ZALUMGU-409776 format. One record per residue: z, x, y of N, C-alpha, C in turn; residue number from 1; residue in one letter. Coordinates in pm, whole numbers, plus 50000, padded with zeros to 5 digits. Example, Ala and Ser with C-alpha at 12.3 -4.5 7.8 and 13.67 -1.06 7.14 Angstrom:
2
ZASE     n_z     n_x     n_y    ca_z    ca_x    ca_y     c_z     c_x     c_y   num   residuo
ZASE   50780   51319   49431   50780   51230   49550   50780   51320   49670     1         A
ZASE   50708   51285   49775   50714   51367   49894   50787   51290   50003     2         S
***
This chain:
183
ZASE     n_z     n_x     n_y    ca_z    ca_x    ca_y     c_z     c_x     c_y   num   residuo
ZASE   47615   91162   95629   47599   91221   95500   47575   91119   95382     1         X
ZASE   47603   91002   95406   47566   90904   95294   47392   90895   95293     2         X
ZASE   47336   90906   95400   47192   90894   95415   47138   91007   95325     3         X
ZASE   47189   91121   95346   47139   91247   95265   47149   91229   95120     4         X
ZASE   47254   91165   95078   47271   91150   94947   47167   91035   94876     5         X
ZASE   47164   90944   94949   47053   90844   94908   46930   90892   94915     6         X
ZASE   46885   90978   95006   46762   91028   95018   46743   91148   94898     7         X
ZASE   46842   91211   94853   46831   91305   94739   46816   91232   94614     8         X
ZASE   46883   91107   94612   46875   91021   94482   46717   90961   94472     9         X
ZASE   46681   90916   94587   46522   90861   94597   46450   90985   94560    10         X
ZASE   46472   91105   94593   46372   91203   94560   46385   91259   94427    11         X
ZASE   46490   91253   94362   46508   91277   94229   46440   91170   94139    12         X
ZASE   46456   91045   94169   46376   90944   94099   46240   90965   94102    13         X
ZASE   46182   90972   94223   46039   90987   94232   45983   91118   94178    14         X
ZASE   46066   91231   94174   46014   91341   94100   45995   91310   93947    15         X
ZASE   46094   91259   93896   46103   91206   93762   45988   91105   93734    16         X
ZASE   45959   91033   93798   45874   90910   93789   45724   90959   93785    17         X
ZASE   45694   91094   93815   45583   91157   93793   45545   91198   93666    18         X
ZASE   45675   91212   93571   45655   91243   93441   45635   91137   93327    19         X
ZASE   45655   91168   93221   45671   91071   93119   45799   91060   93055    20         X
ZASE   45819   90964   92961   45943   90960   92870   45891   90973   92744    21         X
ZASE   45934   91065   92668   45872   91079   92525   45993   91062   92432    22         X
ZASE   45971   90964   92342   46077   90922   92233   46038   90990   92101    23         X
ZASE   46135   91068   92052   46126   91135   91918   46227   91090   91843    24         X
ZASE   46201   91104   91716   46318   91075   91609   46262   90996   91494    25         X
ZASE   46331   90998   91377   46291   90962   91256   46240   90820   91270    26         X
ZASE   46148   90782   91165   46104   90641   91173   46225   90549   91160    27         X
ZASE   46221   90428   91211   46327   90335   91208   46443   90352   91311    28         X
ZASE   46425   90465   91394   46524   90472   91502   46515   90383   91623    29         X
ZASE   46396   90317   91639   46384   90231   91741   46296   90273   91849    30         X
ZASE   46197   90370   91811   46121   90444   91930   46041   90334   91987    31         X
ZASE   45964   90253   91893   45858   90144   91958   45921   90034   92032    32         X
ZASE   46033   89985   91969   46107   89862   92026   46163   89906   92156    33         X
ZASE   46228   90015   92151   46301   90060   92267   46194   90103   92375    34         X
ZASE   46093   90180   92338   45980   90233   92420   45918   90116   92507    35         X
ZASE   45907   90000   92443   45838   89892   92507   45929   89842   92618    36         X
ZASE   46045   89823   92583   46154   89784   92696   46170   89887   92811    37         X
ZASE   46167   89997   92781   46183   90089   92892   46049   90098   92969    38         X
ZASE   45943   90098   92910   45799   90083   92980   45812   89978   93078    39         X
ZASE   45839   89856   93018   45834   89741   93100   45945   89735   93230    40         X
ZASE   46048   89802   93204   46156   89796   93315   46096   89902   93403    41         X
ZASE   46025   90014   93377   45982   90104   93480   45838   90056   93542    42         X
ZASE   45773   89965   93477   45633   89938   93508   45536   90049   93460    43         X
ZASE   45578   90109   93364   45498   90234   93305   45412   90178   93185    44         X
ZASE   45322   90248   93141   45233   90224   93029   45308   90254   92917    45         X
ZASE   45312   90170   92805   45376   90197   92673   45255   90261   92583    46         X
ZASE   45282   90373   92515   45183   90434   92423   45251   90465   92296    47         X
ZASE   45193   90394   92181   45249   90420   92060   45153   90516   91987    48         X
ZASE   45194   90635   91968   45112   90751   91902   45059   90707   91766    49         X
ZASE   45131   90643   91696   45075   90588   91555   44962   90481   91570    50         X
ZASE   44969   90387   91666   44856   90307   91696   44753   90369   91751    51         X
ZASE   44758   90478   91843   44649   90558   91885   44592   90618   91763    52         X
ZASE   44651   90685   91666   44588   90743   91561   44506   90634   91469    53         X
ZASE   44576   90520   91455   44507   90432   91361   44383   90379   91443    54         X
ZASE   44381   90357   91565   44259   90318   91637   44149   90429   91642    55         X
ZASE   44205   90562   91667   44111   90668   91662   44047   90686   91527    56         X
ZASE   44113   90683   91423   44067   90702   91268   44006   90567   91217    57         X
ZASE   44031   90441   91278   43976   90328   91212   44020   90301   91071    58         X
ZASE   44133   90353   91055   44210   90322   90925   44354   90345   90923    59         X
ZASE   44435   90271   90842   44569   90272   90850   44634   90419   90818    60         X
ZASE   44757   90432   90843   44820   90568   90832   44833   90579   90685    61         X
ZASE   44880   90489   90600   44887   90512   90467   44746   90548   90408    62         X
ZASE   44641   90495   90459   44501   90526   90398   44464   90683   90452    63         X
ZASE   44505   90719   90568   44489   90860   90616   44561   90935   90530    64         X
ZASE   44705   90918   90503   44761   91008   90403   44702   91027   90268    65         X
ZASE   44648   90898   90207   44598   90892   90074   44465   90972   90067    66         X
ZASE   44375   90939   90165   44240   90993   90157   44225   91117   90221    67         X
ZASE   44313   91141   90317   44292   91287   90376   44406   91382   90388    68         X
ZASE   44529   91327   90337   44642   91419   90342   44727   91427   90461    69         X
ZASE   44848   91464   90451   44950   91480   90553   44893   91590   90641    70         X
ZASE   44840   91700   90602   44800   91795   90691   44696   91755   90785    71         X
ZASE   44594   91676   90739   44496   91624   90831   44552   91524   90922    72         X
ZASE   44646   91451   90882   44720   91355   90968   44793   91419   91077    73         X
ZASE   44861   91535   91039   44943   91594   91151   44858   91670   91260    74         X
ZASE   44720   91712   91221   44629   91757   91316   44576   91655   91401    75         X
ZASE   44545   91537   91344   44503   91409   91437   44624   91376   91542    76         X
ZASE   44748   91376   91484   44864   91335   91545   44875   91432   91675    77         X
ZASE   44858   91549   91648   44875   91675   91755   44763   91638   91868    78         X
ZASE   44648   91603   91816   44534   91584   91923   44569   91454   91998    79         X
ZASE   44623   91347   91935   44638   91219   92005   44774   91239   92104    80         X
ZASE   44863   91316   92059   44966   91355   92151   44925   91417   92285    81         X
ZASE   44840   91521   92266   44769   91591   92371   44715   91492   92469    82         X
ZASE   44630   91402   92403   44570   91297   92483   44660   91202   92570    83         X
ZASE   44761   91169   92501   44875   91069   92552   44938   91140   92679    84         X
ZASE   44953   91269   92671   45040   91338   92775   44954   91382   92883    85         X
ZASE   44826   91351   92872   44726   91386   92987   44763   91318   93113    86         X
ZASE   44810   91200   93095   44847   91093   93197   44995   91110   93226    87         X
ZASE   45039   91066   93350   45194   91063   93363   45231   90913   93393    88         X
ZASE   45352   90876   93386   45386   90736   93399   45389   90684   93269    89         X
ZASE   45395   90737   93153   45393   90668   93040   45517   90689   92948    90         X
ZASE   45554   90589   92875   45658   90586   92764   45601   90593   92637    91         X
ZASE   45608   90717   92566   45545   90747   92452   45638   90759   92331    92         X
ZASE   45584   90662   92242   45671   90661   92112   45587   90754   92000    93         X
ZASE   45642   90853   91963   45589   90944   91882   45609   90917   91734    94         X
ZASE   45534   90966   91646   45573   90959   91502   45685   91046   91478    95         X
ZASE   45755   91005   91374   45884   91081   91311   45856   91232   91310    96         X
ZASE   45736   91261   91258   45706   91403   91213   45619   91478   91327    97         X
ZASE   45608   91423   91438   45519   91483   91542   45606   91601   91599    98         X
ZASE   45728   91625   91566   45799   91744   91607   45788   91852   91527    99         X
ZASE   45730   91842   91421   45703   91939   91318   45635   92051   91372   100         X
ZASE   45541   92036   91456   45455   92155   91513   45520   92197   91637   101         X
ZASE   45532   92321   91654   45599   92392   91767   45523   92356   91881   102         X
ZASE   45383   92361   91892   45300   92332   92008   45318   92202   92050   103         X
ZASE   45346   92104   91966   45392   91954   92012   45523   91956   92084   104         X
ZASE   45617   92017   92045   45756   92008   92112   45742   92095   92227   105         X
ZASE   45669   92189   92246   45654   92271   92378   45579   92177   92486   106         X
ZASE   45475   92108   92427   45392   92025   92521   45490   91918   92577   107         X
ZASE   45576   91837   92478   45665   91732   92513   45751   91790   92622   108         X
ZASE   45818   91894   92602   45922   91950   92703   45861   91966   92841   109         X
ZASE   45738   92010   92844   45673   92024   92985   45604   91900   93044   110         X
ZASE   45609   91783   92962   45546   91670   93013   45629   91553   93038   111         X
ZASE   45768   91568   93036   45854   91465   93072   45992   91466   93019   112         X
ZASE   46060   91364   93021   46189   91375   92954   46183   91328   92802   113         X
ZASE   46224   91427   92716   46226   91395   92587   46362   91343   92543   114         X
ZASE   46365   91217   92463   46465   91158   92422   46462   91151   92272   115         X
ZASE   46563   91204   92217   46564   91187   92064   46658   91063   92028   116         X
ZASE   46597   90976   91952   46678   90866   91899   46716   90892   91761   117         X
ZASE   46837   90870   91719   46889   90887   91603   46955   90747   91532   118         X
ZASE   46976   90765   91406   47053   90642   91357   47094   90696   91209   119         X
ZASE   47205   90633   91172   47247   90660   91028   47148   90646   90907   120         X
ZASE   47152   90690   90811   47069   90672   90705   47063   90517   90662   121         X
ZASE   47169   90462   90656   47202   90318   90621   47109   90231   90724   122         X
ZASE   47123   90259   90850   47074   90183   90939   46901   90208   90934   123         X
ZASE   46852   90319   90907   46727   90357   90895   46668   90258   90767   124         X
ZASE   46732   90268   90674   46689   90209   90544   46684   90052   90557   125         X
ZASE   46783   90001   90635   46793   89872   90657   46667   89816   90744   126         X
ZASE   46613   89905   90838   46520   89868   90934   46384   89883   90870   127         X
ZASE   46365   89990   90792   46223   90018   90752   46210   90051   90592   128         X
ZASE   46315   90033   90525   46312   90066   90391   46216   89985   90301   129         X
ZASE   46159   89856   90340   46068   89787   90265   45934   89780   90333   130         X
ZASE   45910   89869   90436   45791   89867   90506   45671   89938   90434   131         X
ZASE   45586   89877   90380   45473   89947   90307   45390   90040   90387   132         X
ZASE   45401   90024   90523   45306   90110   90606   45377   90246   90637   133         X
ZASE   45486   90288   90567   45555   90420   90574   45525   90490   90444   134         X
ZASE   45405   90580   90459   45372   90650   90323   45479   90761   90294   135         X
ZASE   45569   90798   90389   45663   90887   90338   45778   90833   90274   136         X
ZASE   45805   90699   90275   45896   90641   90203   45861   90576   90063   137         X
ZASE   45741   90597   90025   45692   90544   89888   45779   90585   89787   138         X
ZASE   45814   90486   89695   45897   90524   89591   46050   90465   89632   139         X
ZASE   46139   90542   89599   46293   90525   89633   46299   90560   89797   140         X
ZASE   46297   90454   89874   46311   90453   90029   46454   90523   90059   141         X
ZASE   46545   90476   89967   46686   90535   90014   46691   90696   89998   142         X
ZASE   46644   90723   89878   46648   90876   89857   46547   90945   89945   143         X
ZASE   46437   90894   89984   46340   90966   90064   46401   90979   90230   144         X
ZASE   46457   90867   90265   46520   90879   90396   46629   90977   90412   145         X
ZASE   46702   90992   90312   46813   91080   90311   46756   91228   90300   146         X
ZASE   46646   91242   90224   46590   91364   90214   46531   91420   90344   147         X
ZASE   46468   91316   90407   46384   91354   90534   46493   91381   90646   148         X
ZASE   46600   91292   90651   46712   91338   90746   46763   91477   90722   149         X
ZASE   46774   91499   90608   46826   91657   90566   46721   91751   90614   150         X
ZASE   46598   91733   90575   46485   91823   90620   46476   91838   90767   151         X
ZASE   46491   91726   90837   46468   91744   90986   46588   91720   91054   152         X
ZASE   46694   91752   91006   46824   91755   91079   46826   91830   91210   153         X
ZASE   46760   91942   91233   46757   92026   91336   46621   92007   91420   154         X
ZASE   46524   91924   91368   46405   91905   91429   46401   91850   91567   155         X
ZASE   46505   91768   91584   46497   91684   91712   46600   91739   91818   156         X
ZASE   46652   91847   91787   46762   91911   91870   46690   91982   92019   157         X
ZASE   46575   91999   92023   46499   92046   92142   46507   91935   92250   158         X
ZASE   46521   91811   92221   46513   91709   92322   46620   91721   92426   159         X
ZASE   46568   91669   92547   46666   91688   92658   46796   91609   92630   160         X
ZASE   46777   91490   92560   46915   91421   92544   46878   91332   92407   161         X
ZASE   47001   91283   92355   46992   91211   92220   47067   91091   92236   162         X
ZASE   47020   90981   92182   47083   90854   92185   47097   90810   92040   163         X
ZASE   47213   90788   92001   47248   90724   91854   47218   90573   91872   164         X
ZASE   47115   90523   91798   47091   90375   91804   47167   90286   91700   165         X
ZASE   47243   90362   91628   47324   90288   91511   47411   90178   91588   166         X
ZASE   47401   90054   91560   47490   89963   91599   47463   89906   91749   167         X
ZASE   47358   89966   91798   47316   89931   91954   47195   89842   91952   168         X
ZASE   47186   89757   92055   47085   89662   92064   46971   89748   92135   169         X
ZASE   46835   89712   92121   46733   89775   92194   46754   89779   92342   170         X
ZASE   46820   89673   92390   46846   89679   92544   46945   89783   92589   171         X
ZASE   47060   89802   92490   47153   89901   92511   47101   90028   92503   172         X
ZASE   47019   90069   92415   46956   90187   92406   46855   90208   92521   173         X
ZASE   46790   90114   92566   46716   90135   92671   46774   90167   92803   174         X
ZASE   46896   90105   92822   46985   90150   92936   47029   90289   92938   175         X
ZASE   47066   90333   92816   47100   90475   92812   46983   90564   92845   176         X
ZASE   46870   90538   92803   46753   90623   92833   46733   90605   92978   177         X
ZASE   46743   90494   93034   46706   90491   93182   46808   90551   93274   178         X
ZASE   46939   90560   93212   47035   90636   93302   47028   90784   93300   179         X
ZASE   46960   90826   93184   46929   90968   93163   46802   91010   93253   180         X
ZASE   46705   90931   93240   46590   90943   93323   46610   90942   93470   181         X
ZASE   46699   90859   93520   46723   90836   93663   46822   90937   93711   182         X
ZASE   46880   91014   93626   46978   91123   93670   47095   91082   93691   183         X
***
């Protein structure tokens, strides 16, 4: 009987190994840092959606927002997400707003394990409050983080699982994700 259990566990892992791990959540919740650790542990490719966008556009995200607007950015973001999800065996760090389009969330759910990373407003502000590359935080970062958290409070509920990263190291968050992924 033990052999059957081990065989089932191996089958479960190998079935999931064909998919991706997609990290969603507000900026500053640790998607990139944790994503790199998870990818390294699994031997997967790490894909940072924001970096894909910058590479594709040949300009920074703040410049895209300033010169072309958020609506344009969201269209490019959706196109890059589709491209990233064409392959399997990736750990994908999405932008915080990538979940705003229903077509994106549907695609994520069918392309792998979706993990929502959360953190308290205070934790997010301490991590990214002074980052000039965050156009949605321009001005009063504390006020904007709290407003975004309120606006998006239900946006990440579609995920298969949620990990609160507040007070946890990247390694601890990575272990939580791997535990969910491996079943």
